[in-house]
C-alpha positions in Angstrom: -40.1 52.7 -14.3 -39.7 54.1 -10.8 -38.3 57.2 -9.1 -35.8 58.9 -9.6 -36.0 58.3 -13.4 -39.4 59.9 -13.8 -39.1 63.1 -11.8 -39.0 66.6 -13.2 -35.7 67.3 -11.4 -34.0 64.2 -12.9 -35.5 64.9 -16.4 -35.0 68.6 -17.2 -31.8 70.4 -18.2 -29.8 72.1 -15.4 -30.7 75.5 -17.0 -34.4 74.6 -17.7 -35.6 78.0 -16.6 -33.7 79.5 -19.6 -34.5 76.8 -22.1 -37.2 76.7 -24.8 -38.4 73.1 -24.5 -41.1 71.4 -26.5 -42.5 67.9 -26.1 -45.5 65.8 -26.8 -48.0 64.2 -24.5 -50.8 61.7 -25.1 -53.9 63.5 -23.9 -56.8 61.1 -23.4 -59.2 64.1 -23.3 -58.7 64.6 -27.0 -57.7 60.9 -27.8 -54.5 61.9 -29.4 -51.1 63.7 -29.0 -50.7 67.3 -28.0 -47.7 69.5 -28.5 -46.7 71.1 -25.3 -44.3 73.8 -24.1 -42.5 73.5 -20.8 -43.3 76.5 -18.6 -41.9 76.2 -15.1 -43.2 72.8 -14.0 -46.3 73.0 -16.2 -46.9 71.6 -19.7 -48.8 74.2 -21.8 -50.8 72.9 -24.8 -49.7 74.8 -27.9 -51.4 72.4 -30.4 -53.9 75.1 -31.5 -50.9 77.1 -32.8 -48.7 74.1 -33.8 -50.7 70.9 -34.5 -47.4 69.0 -34.8 -43.8 69.6 -33.7 -43.0 69.5 -37.4 -45.0 72.7 -37.9 -43.0 74.3 -35.1 -39.6 73.3 -36.5 -40.7 74.7 -39.9 -41.2 78.2 -38.5 -38.8 80.9 -39.5 -37.7 81.2 -35.9 -39.0 78.1 -34.0 -37.6 79.4 -30.6 -39.4 82.7 -30.9 -42.6 81.0 -32.2 -42.7 78.7 -29.2 -42.1 81.5 -26.8 -45.0 83.4 -28.2 -47.4 80.5 -28.3 -49.9 80.0 -25.5 -52.7 77.7 -24.5 -54.2 75.8 -21.6 -52.1 73.8 -19.1 -52.4 70.1 -19.7 -50.8 69.0 -16.4 -47.6 69.3 -14.4 -44.5 67.7 -15.8 -44.2 65.7 -12.6 -47.7 64.2 -13.0 -47.2 63.4 -16.6 -43.8 61.7 -16.0 -45.2 59.7 -13.1 -47.9 58.4 -15.4 -45.7 57.5 -18.4 -44.5 54.0 -17.6 -46.9 51.5 -19.3 -47.0 49.2 -16.3 -48.3 51.8 -13.9 -50.1 54.2 -16.3 -53.6 55.5 -15.7 -55.0 55.7 -19.2 -57.4 58.4 -18.1 -54.5 60.9 -17.5 -51.8 62.3 -19.9 -48.4 60.7 -20.4 -45.2 61.8 -22.1 -44.3 60.8 -25.7 -41.2 61.2 -27.8 -40.9 64.9 -28.7 -40.9 64.4 -32.5 -43.6 63.4 -34.8 -43.5 63.7 -38.6 -39.7 64.1 -38.9 -37.9 61.3 -40.7 -35.6 59.5 -38.3 -32.0 59.4 -39.7 -28.8 58.4 -38.1 -25.1 58.8 -38.8 -22.9 55.8 -38.2 -19.2 55.4 -37.6 -18.7 59.1 -36.7 -16.2 58.4 -33.9 -12.9 56.6 -34.4 -13.7 54.1 -31.6 -17.0 53.2 -33.2 -15.3 52.6 -36.5 -12.9 50.1 -34.8 -15.7 48.4 -33.0 -17.7 48.0 -36.3 -14.6 46.5 -37.9 -14.3 44.1 -35.0 -17.9 43.1 -35.2 -17.5 42.5 -38.9 -14.4 40.4 -38.7 -15.9 38.4 -35.8 -19.0 37.8 -38.0 -21.0 38.8 -35.0 -19.4 36.2 -32.7 -18.8 38.0 -29.4 -16.3 35.4 -28.2 -13.8 36.3 -31.0 -14.0 40.1 -30.4 -11.2 40.5 -27.8 -8.5 38.9 -30.0 -9.5 40.7 -33.1 -9.6 44.0 -31.2 -6.0 43.5 -30.1 -5.0 42.7 -33.8 -6.7 45.9 -35.2 -5.3 48.2 -32.5 -1.8 46.8 -33.0 -2.0 47.5 -36.8 -3.1 51.1 -36.2 -0.4 51.7 -33.7 -1.7 55.0 -32.5 -4.7 57.3 -32.0 -7.2 58.2 -34.6 -8.6 61.2 -32.7 -7.1 63.8 -35.0 -7.7 62.0 -38.2 -9.8 64.0 -40.7 -12.1 61.8 -42.8 -11.3 62.1 -46.5 -7.9 63.7 -45.9 -4.6 62.4 -47.5 -3.6 61.1 -44.1 -6.8 59.2 -43.7 -6.4 57.6 -47.2 -2.8 56.5 -46.3 -4.1 54.8 -43.2 -6.8 53.1 -45.2 -4.1 51.8 -47.6 -2.1 50.5 -44.7 -5.0 48.6 -43.2 -5.9 47.2 -46.6 -2.3 46.0 -47.1 -2.5 44.2 -43.7 -5.7 42.4 -44.8 -7.7 44.6 -42.4 -9.9 46.1 -45.0 -13.5 46.8 -43.9 -16.5 48.6 -45.4 -16.5 50.6 -42.2 -13.1 52.1 -43.1 -14.8 53.7 -46.1 -17.4 55.6 -44.0 -15.2 56.0 -41.0 -12.3 57.8 -42.7 -13.4 58.3 -46.3 -15.1 61.4 -47.7 -18.7 60.1 -47.4 -20.5 59.6 -44.1 -22.8 56.7 -43.4 -26.3 58.2 -43.1 -29.1 55.7 -42.7 -32.8 55.6 -41.8 -33.0 54.5 -38.2 -36.8 54.2 -37.7 -40.2 54.9 -39.3 -42.0 58.2 -38.8 -43.8 58.3 -35.5 -42.2 55.1 -34.2 -39.7 56.6 -31.7 -40.3 56.2 -28.0 -39.7 58.8 -25.3 -38.4 58.8 -21.8 -39.9 56.7 -19.0 -40.9 53.7 -21.2 -39.1 50.5 -22.3 -36.7 50.3 -25.2 -36.7 47.1 -27.2 -34.0 44.5 -28.0 -34.9 41.8 -30.5 -35.0 38.4 -28.9 -32.7 36.9 -31.6 -29.8 39.0 -30.4 -27.2 37.8 -27.9 -24.8 40.8 -28.2 -26.3 44.3 -28.1 -25.8 47.6 -26.4 -27.2 51.2 -26.0 -25.8 54.0 -28.1 -26.1 57.3 -26.3 -26.2 60.1 -28.9 -27.0 63.7 -29.5 -29.9 64.1 -31.9 -30.4 67.2 -34.1 -33.7 68.5 -35.4 -33.5 69.8 -38.9 -36.1 71.6 -41.0 -37.0 71.0 -44.6 -34.6 73.8 -45.7 -31.6 72.1 -44.0 -31.7 74.5 -41.0 -30.6 72.9 -37.7 -33.2 74.2 -35.2 -32.7 72.2 -32.0 -31.2 69.3 -30.2 -32.2 66.4 -27.9 -30.8 63.0 -26.8 -31.2 59.6 -28.3 -30.6 55.9 -27.7 -29.8 54.2 -31.0 -30.3 50.7 -29.6 -27.8 48.4 -31.5 -27.7 44.7 -32.1 -24.0 44.0 -32.5 -24.1 40.4 -33.5 -26.7 40.9 -36.2 -24.9 43.9 -37.8 -21.6 42.1 -37.5 -22.9 39.1 -39.5 -23.5 41.5 -42.5 -24.0 45.2 -43.0 -26.9 44.3 -45.2 -28.7 43.3 -42.0 -28.5 46.9 -40.8 -32.3 47.2 -40.9 -32.8 44.2 -38.7 -30.1 45.3 -36.3 -31.3 48.9 -36.0 -35.1 49.0 -36.7 -37.2 47.1 -34.2 -40.1 47.9 -31.8 -38.8 50.4 -29.2 -35.3 50.5 -30.7 -35.2 54.3 -31.2 -35.6 56.4 -28.1 -35.6 60.3 -28.3 -36.0 62.8 -25.6 -36.8 63.8 -23.0 -37.7 67.0 -24.7 -36.5 69.0 -27.8 -34.5 72.1 -26.9 -34.8 74.8 -29.6 -31.8 76.9 -30.5 -31.9 80.5 -29.3 -29.4 83.0 -27.9 -29.0 81.0 -24.8 -28.4 77.6 -26.5 -26.9 77.3 -30.0 -25.3 74.7 -32.2 -21.9 75.6 -30.8 -23.2 74.7 -27.4 -24.4 71.4 -28.7 -20.9 70.8 -30.2 -19.5 71.1 -26.7 -22.0 68.5 -25.3 -20.7 65.6 -23.2 -23.2 62.9 -23.2 -23.2 60.5 -20.2 -24.4 56.9 -20.2 -25.3 55.0 -17.1 -26.5 51.4 -17.2 -27.9 49.7 -14.0 -28.9 46.1 -14.1 -31.1 44.0 -11.9 -28.0 41.8 -11.4 -26.1 44.6 -9.7 -24.1 45.4 -12.8 -23.3 49.1 -13.2 -21.6 50.9 -16.1 -20.9 54.6 -16.7 -19.3 56.2 -19.7 -19.1 59.6 -21.5 -19.2 60.6 -25.1 -17.8 64.1 -25.7 -19.1 65.4 -29.0 -15.9 67.3 -29.4 -14.3 64.0 -30.4 -16.5 63.4 -33.4 -14.7 63.0 -36.6 -17.2 64.9 -38.7 -18.7 68.2 -37.7 -22.5 68.0 -37.1 -23.2 70.6 -39.7 -21.3 68.5 -42.3 -23.3 65.4 -41.4 -26.5 67.4 -41.9 -25.3 68.7 -45.2 -24.5 65.1 -46.3 -28.1 64.1 -45.4 -30.0 67.0 -47.1 -29.3 69.1 -50.1 -30.0 69.1 -53.8 -29.6 65.3 -53.8 -32.2 64.6 -51.1 -35.1 66.6 -49.7 -37.1 66.1 -46.5 -40.4 68.1 -46.8 -41.2 67.4 -43.2 -37.7 67.8 -41.9 -35.8 65.1 -40.1 -33.9 64.3 -36.9 -30.3 63.1 -37.1 -28.6 60.8 -34.5 -25.0 61.9 -34.6 -23.3 58.7 -33.6 -21.5 57.7 -30.4 -18.1 57.4 -28.9 -19.4 54.7 -26.6 -18.3 51.2 -27.5 -18.8 48.9 -24.5 -16.1 46.2 -24.0 -16.2 45.9 -20.2 -16.9 42.4 -19.1 -20.3 41.6 -17.8 -20.0 38.1 -16.3 -17.2 35.8 -17.4 -13.8 37.3 -18.4 -13.6 38.2 -22.1 -17.4 38.1 -22.6 -17.7 41.8 -23.0 -20.9 43.8 -22.5 -24.4 43.0 -23.6 -27.8 44.0 -22.3 -29.9 42.0 -19.9 -33.6 42.5 -19.5 -34.5 45.0 -16.8 -31.4 47.2 -17.4 -32.2 50.8 -16.8 -30.4 53.1 -19.3 -29.9 56.8 -18.5 -28.5 59.1 -21.2 -28.0 62.6 -19.9 -26.4 65.9 -20.8 -26.5 68.9 -18.5 -28.3 71.2 -21.0 -30.5 68.6 -22.6 -31.7 66.7 -19.5 -32.0 62.9 -19.1 -33.5 60.2 -21.3 -34.2 57.2 -19.2 -35.5 53.8 -20.4 -35.7 50.2 -19.2 -34.7 47.4 -21.5 -37.2 44.7 -22.6 -37.7 42.6 -25.7 -38.9 44.2 -28.9 -41.6 41.6 -29.0 -43.0 42.5 -25.6 -42.5 46.3 -25.2 -45.5 48.5 -25.6 -46.5 48.0 -29.3 -46.3 50.8 -31.8 -49.9 51.3 -33.0 -50.4 55.1 -33.7 -49.3 55.9 -37.2 -49.5 58.8 -39.6 -53.1 58.1 -40.6 -54.1 58.0 -36.9 -52.4 61.3 -36.3 -54.2 63.1 -39.1 -57.5 61.5 -38.0 -56.9 62.8 -34.5 -56.1 66.3 -35.7 -59.1 66.3 -38.0 -61.4 65.4 -35.1 -60.0 68.5 -33.3 -60.4 70.8 -36.2 -56.7 71.3 -36.5 -56.1 70.5 -40.1 -55.8 73.2 -42.8 
């Protein structure tokens, strides 16, 4: 991936000087990942204090703990970003990783009215992209208005559900879109997420797919929301549309979960309320000259982020290492790419930029899941690396 997607200026938040940012780099000097704090343009190794980002997010006050931690400078962020793309990487120098490690990777689905409608369309089309336009018109006509102010689980939402069922437009996505219970699913295995500057993967068996630009919350084992970052929940629309039971195949593939560029910890300068006001921007640029731009204001989410977190963790489910939660997206691409009515799907080589002024920019290029840089470093490898460095216990 080339300039300008791998520069410090393009990557960091607009107010980076006031932000408490943590990330991870692969450090060939120690043959493993190091936890780093962003200080100016430098990456400071704080692994001696926090061997994992999970340890940091479990602190009573992660922001204060990161501010107090110190260590040697690994490299400049510019140098690390420039060395991150696999095709041009020098393995003798550090490169950037996803900013999370032992956190479970969860995602909330159908959290925006538009995404609910598009999932209904996928389902009724049985994953056939050619049928989507006609079904979309049918569903929108049946609703006859906006869903923006509809509160999931409310009496009004239940009446709308009954109306759609009566019109033979029932869908399992109605239940999670406007019913009392959110869809919370496991997006990817621990340690499998990719960061900025590398390729995301689309399974070769998919002909209808898209990026999903999302805000991602970091949550500790006690259910405390401690920070935010950006994510790309790469989605295979045709496979999920064939059956919701294929969600794992549609969502969990090599390179299909991008997180980054860095995790911003909540403090007095940046809080959950600031995250609630986030407007996530998506830009797609193809080798074929295709360009797409869209925004996803979190204010239009149908369920508050704190409610989604509470539905994921509580007496019914614990996460001893914490988790990150993709919050869903307003983005549902229907713009034609190619012949009229064909809608949008990725092509190899697309560059996807997901940005938010106070969280920075997550930039990735699209390739096949079968050919992206393979995921080879797992939990056992992490603990072996930390043991070699004397950082366990």
